[in-house]
C-alpha positions in Angstrom: 115.9 88.9 68.4 117.6 86.8 71.1 117.3 89.1 74.1 116.0 89.2 77.6 116.3 87.0 80.6 118.5 84.3 79.1 120.4 86.1 76.3 118.6 84.2 73.7 115.0 84.4 75.0 113.6 87.1 72.7 113.0 90.3 74.6 115.0 93.5 73.9 117.0 94.2 77.0 118.1 97.7 76.0 119.0 99.1 79.4 121.6 98.2 82.1 121.1 100.1 85.3 123.2 100.4 88.4 120.6 100.7 91.2 119.8 99.5 94.6 119.1 95.9 95.6 115.4 96.2 95.1 115.5 95.2 91.4 117.6 92.1 91.3 119.6 90.4 94.0 122.0 88.2 92.0 123.7 90.7 89.7 126.8 92.6 90.7 128.3 95.8 89.2 129.8 94.7 85.9 131.9 96.0 83.1 129.8 96.3 79.9 131.3 93.2 78.3 130.4 91.1 81.4 126.8 92.1 81.8 124.6 89.1 82.0 121.0 88.8 83.3 120.0 86.9 86.4 117.0 85.3 84.7 113.6 86.3 83.5 112.5 88.5 80.6 113.1 92.1 81.5 114.0 95.5 80.1 116.4 96.4 82.9 119.4 94.5 84.1 120.2 96.0 87.6 123.7 96.0 89.0 123.5 95.7 92.8 126.0 95.8 95.6 129.0 98.0 96.2 130.9 99.4 93.3 133.6 96.9 92.2 131.7 93.8 93.3 132.4 90.8 91.1 129.5 89.8 88.7 128.4 86.2 88.3 129.0 86.5 84.5 127.8 83.7 82.2 129.9 82.4 79.4 128.8 83.3 75.9 128.3 79.7 75.0 125.8 79.3 77.9 124.1 82.4 76.8 123.8 81.2 73.2 122.4 77.9 74.3 119.6 79.4 76.4 116.5 80.3 74.5 116.5 80.8 70.7 118.2 78.3 68.4 122.0 78.1 68.6 123.9 80.0 65.8 124.7 78.0 62.7 128.4 77.6 61.8 130.0 80.4 59.8 129.5 79.9 56.0 132.3 78.0 54.4 134.1 78.9 51.2 134.9 82.1 49.4 131.3 82.9 48.6 129.3 82.4 51.8 126.2 83.7 50.2 125.9 80.3 48.6 124.3 79.2 51.9 121.6 81.7 51.2 120.8 80.3 47.8 119.7 77.1 49.5 117.4 78.9 51.8 114.2 79.3 49.7 111.4 81.5 50.9 108.0 79.9 51.7 105.1 80.4 49.4 103.0 81.2 52.5 104.3 81.7 56.0 103.4 79.1 58.6 100.8 80.3 61.2 102.2 81.8 64.3 102.7 79.2 67.0 101.4 80.0 70.4 104.1 81.3 72.8 104.9 78.7 75.5 104.4 79.5 79.2 107.5 81.3 80.4 108.7 84.4 82.2 106.1 87.2 82.3 106.3 90.0 79.7 107.8 93.3 80.6 105.2 95.7 82.1 103.5 98.1 79.7 104.3 101.7 80.0 102.4 103.8 82.5 99.2 105.1 80.9 100.5 108.7 81.1 103.5 107.8 78.9 102.6 108.1 75.2 105.6 107.1 73.1 106.7 109.3 70.3 109.0 108.5 67.4 111.5 111.3 66.9 111.7 112.5 63.3 113.9 115.6 63.6 116.6 116.7 66.0 117.0 120.5 65.7 119.7 122.6 67.3 120.3 126.3 67.6 123.3 128.3 68.7 121.2 130.0 71.4 118.3 128.9 73.7 114.9 128.4 72.1 112.3 130.8 73.3 109.0 129.6 74.7 107.2 131.1 71.7 109.4 129.1 69.3 108.7 125.9 71.2 105.0 126.6 71.2 105.1 127.4 67.4 106.9 124.1 66.7 104.3 122.2 68.7 101.5 123.8 66.7 102.9 122.9 63.3 100.6 120.6 61.2 100.7 117.0 62.2 103.3 117.5 64.9 102.3 115.2 67.8 105.1 115.9 70.2 108.1 118.1 71.0 110.6 118.0 73.8 113.4 120.5 74.5 116.9 119.4 75.5 120.4 120.8 76.0 122.9 119.5 73.5 126.7 120.0 73.7 130.1 118.4 73.5 131.9 117.5 76.7 135.0 115.5 77.7 134.4 111.9 78.9 137.3 109.7 79.7 139.6 112.1 77.9 137.7 112.3 74.6 134.9 114.3 73.2 131.3 113.0 73.7 128.0 114.5 72.5 125.9 115.0 75.6 122.2 115.5 75.7 120.8 117.2 78.9 117.2 116.1 79.3 114.1 116.3 81.5 113.6 112.6 82.1 109.8 113.0 82.6 109.3 114.3 79.0 112.3 113.0 77.1 111.8 109.3 77.9 108.7 109.2 75.7 110.9 109.9 72.7 113.1 106.8 73.3 112.5 103.2 72.2 109.7 101.5 74.1 112.0 99.3 76.2 114.2 102.2 77.2 111.1 104.4 77.9 109.6 101.7 80.2 112.6 101.5 82.5 111.8 103.5 85.6 115.1 102.6 87.1 117.0 104.2 84.2 115.1 107.5 84.4 115.4 107.5 88.2 119.2 107.2 87.8 119.2 110.1 85.3 117.0 112.1 87.7 119.6 111.6 90.5 122.2 113.2 88.3 123.9 110.0 87.2 125.1 109.7 83.6 123.8 107.2 81.0 126.1 106.5 78.0 125.2 104.4 75.0 126.4 100.8 74.7 128.9 101.6 72.0 130.5 104.5 73.9 130.7 102.5 77.1 132.5 99.7 75.3 134.9 102.0 73.4 135.8 104.0 76.5 135.9 100.9 78.7 133.4 102.3 81.2 132.1 100.4 84.1 128.4 100.3 85.1 128.1 101.7 88.5 131.6 103.2 88.5 132.7 106.8 88.5 133.6 108.9 85.5 134.7 112.5 85.1 132.9 114.8 82.7 134.7 118.0 81.5 133.2 121.2 80.2 133.7 124.9 80.4 131.8 127.9 81.7 132.8 131.4 80.6 136.0 130.0 79.2 137.0 128.4 82.5 137.3 124.6 82.5 135.0 122.7 84.9 135.1 119.0 85.9 132.0 117.1 87.1 132.5 113.7 88.8 129.4 111.5 88.2 128.4 107.9 88.6 127.6 105.7 85.5 124.0 104.9 86.5 122.9 103.2 83.4 123.9 102.1 79.9 121.1 102.3 77.4 120.0 102.5 73.8 118.3 105.8 73.1 117.7 105.6 69.4 119.3 109.0 68.7 122.3 108.6 66.4 125.1 110.9 67.4 124.0 111.3 71.0 126.6 109.5 73.2 125.6 110.4 76.7 122.3 111.4 78.5 122.3 113.4 81.7 119.8 115.4 83.7 119.6 119.0 82.4 120.6 120.6 85.7 123.8 118.6 85.7 124.5 119.3 82.0 124.3 123.0 82.7 127.0 122.6 85.4 129.2 121.7 82.5 128.4 124.8 80.5 126.1 123.1 78.0 123.9 125.8 76.3 120.4 125.4 77.8 117.3 124.7 75.6 119.3 124.7 72.4 117.9 121.5 71.0 114.4 120.1 70.3 113.1 116.7 69.2 110.1 116.8 67.0 107.7 113.9 66.3 105.4 114.1 63.2 105.1 110.6 61.8 102.3 111.5 59.4 104.1 114.5 57.9 106.5 114.3 55.0 110.1 115.0 56.0 110.7 117.7 53.4 107.5 119.6 54.4 108.4 119.2 58.1 111.9 120.6 57.5 110.5 123.6 55.6 108.0 124.4 58.4 110.7 124.1 61.1 113.0 126.4 59.2 110.2 129.0 58.8 109.8 129.0 62.6 113.4 128.9 63.7 115.2 130.5 60.7 118.1 129.4 58.6 120.5 129.1 61.6 118.7 126.0 62.8 120.7 122.8 62.2 118.2 120.1 61.3 119.1 116.4 61.6 116.7 113.9 60.1 116.1 110.9 62.4 113.4 109.1 60.5 114.9 106.3 58.4 114.8 106.8 54.6 113.2 104.0 52.7 114.4 103.5 49.2 112.3 102.2 46.3 111.7 98.5 46.1 113.5 96.3 43.6 111.6 95.0 40.6 110.0 91.6 41.4 109.5 89.7 44.6 112.6 88.3 46.3 113.0 84.6 45.4 115.2 83.5 48.3 116.6 84.9 51.5 119.7 86.4 49.9 117.5 88.6 47.6 115.2 89.4 50.5 118.1 90.6 52.7 119.3 92.8 49.8 115.8 94.2 49.2 115.1 94.8 52.9 118.3 96.9 53.4 116.4 99.7 51.6 114.5 100.3 54.8 117.8 101.6 56.3 119.8 103.6 53.7 123.4 102.9 54.4 123.0 99.6 56.2 124.6 96.7 54.4 122.4 93.7 53.5 125.1 91.5 54.9 124.3 92.6 58.5 120.7 91.4 58.0 122.0 88.2 56.5 124.3 87.6 59.5 121.4 88.3 62.0 119.1 86.0 60.0 121.7 83.2 60.1 122.3 83.6 63.8 118.7 83.9 64.8 117.0 81.2 62.7 119.4 79.8 60.1 117.7 81.8 57.4 114.2 80.7 58.3 115.0 77.1 59.3 114.1 77.6 63.0 111.1 79.7 63.5 110.5 79.1 67.2 108.9 79.7 69.6 111.9 80.1 71.8 111.7 79.5 75.5 110.5 83.1 76.0 108.1 83.1 73.0 110.3 84.7 70.3 109.0 83.8 66.8 109.8 84.0 63.2 112.9 84.1 61.0 114.2 87.2 62.8 113.1 86.0 66.3 110.9 88.9 67.5 108.9 88.7 70.7 105.3 89.4 70.0 105.4 92.4 72.3 108.3 93.9 70.4 106.7 93.0 67.1 103.6 95.0 68.1 105.8 98.1 68.3 108.2 97.5 65.5 106.7 95.1 63.0 105.9 96.4 59.5 103.9 95.1 56.6 106.8 94.6 54.2 104.8 92.8 51.4 101.9 95.2 51.6 99.3 92.4 52.1 97.5 94.4 54.8 99.1 93.0 57.9 102.4 92.7 59.6 103.0 88.9 60.2 105.8 88.0 62.6 106.2 84.6 60.9 106.3 86.0 57.3 109.9 86.7 56.2 108.7 89.4 53.8 107.6 91.3 56.9 110.1 90.1 59.4 113.3 90.9 57.5 112.2 94.5 56.6 111.1 95.0 60.2 114.6 93.9 61.4 116.2 96.5 59.1 113.9 99.2 60.3 114.5 98.3 63.9 118.3 98.5 63.4 117.9 101.8 61.7 115.9 103.1 64.7 119.1 102.6 66.7 121.5 104.2 64.2 122.8 101.2 62.3 123.5 103.4 59.3 125.4 106.1 61.3 129.0 104.7 61.3 130.7 101.9 63.3 129.5 103.1 66.7 126.0 103.4 65.5 126.1 99.9 64.0 127.5 98.5 67.2 124.7 100.2 69.2 122.0 98.9 66.9 123.2 95.3 66.9 123.7 95.5 70.7 120.1 96.7 70.9 119.1 93.6 68.9 120.8 91.4 71.4 122.3 92.9 74.6 125.7 91.1 74.4 129.1 92.1 73.1 129.8 88.5 71.9 126.7 88.7 69.8 127.7 91.9 68.1 131.1 90.5 67.3 129.6 87.3 65.9 127.2 89.2 63.7 130.0 91.5 62.4 132.3 88.5 61.7 129.6 86.6 59.8 128.6 89.8 57.9 132.1 90.3 56.7 132.1 86.9 55.0 129.1 87.6 52.8 129.6 89.1 49.3 
């Protein structure tokens, strides 16, 4: 996971924020494709200076060379998976090497911020009542709920699904790197808009620049000029833009018509039934928790089989995407790190990221960052958290979350297309 201070240093940089000069002094306002960090492992890349300032963008080749191992050449021949056949899996993973001294890790979340993994996004045609919200929070094994305003608006002349939120409570339902970014949530609190990476790229939006949002109130069109204060990964497939609830209501978005529910210990089927009993049949329930398919018979014998098996952790994700990431990150286990920032293992996770997203894929009782039977499934689950199985834009957002660079997404997609 080649992310962070040097695009290739192993920390998920999931947020780009246009803020004041107090964060970083060397980064200018940049178009999404030009965003490059000024150095140091961080969860926020700040864009400083006046709108339109030229960024000191690094070339992709420089970015690839800094930190984790450089990508291997694309597979040759009609059957590029032959490269995987020569990448055997170890009988036992090597012990984790100590991380070298390097940039300090991103600060931990504030003690009051307890992160929640959203399992359901529920919407209604009318606002939820206080009694309904209370009843949802009291359901068995529900550990958190947050209410939001969900609607469709116009952004850059096209529809976009907007979520109006209370930053103080909603941030806990986003991935840890996004939740940690005070600058992001301060931007949202100021009334600035935060689109996802995929949307910003598709609409050619500029970080720190202006954009017009369109909505309607009582049938009359309204237009709201706002600043693009951040570009971020929210881990909510189908949500394109996040905005403060007060601003969302200026666009005519129905207030309190959506709720995120976290109940990680509850079965999805039982949770859906309980939610329907509280809200009625008119509630539209979207499952956010990734579905894990049954494992294949027998233990994978090589990386190709492991990639195929691990795709079951994200139903709808092609195994070829995992293979492409594995090739770029470690050459299918040939280069295990540590990188200059301490990224380790065949899928190059930072230990701090692994602590949040690592899973025990081989069921041996522990999640080992160096063990490919744990690392590859963890990569699949991580991508799924960001919507990798929710169409082209979701896949783009997920790979961008894995490495905050457009060139990286294009490289992964190009390699993926060659595997069969």
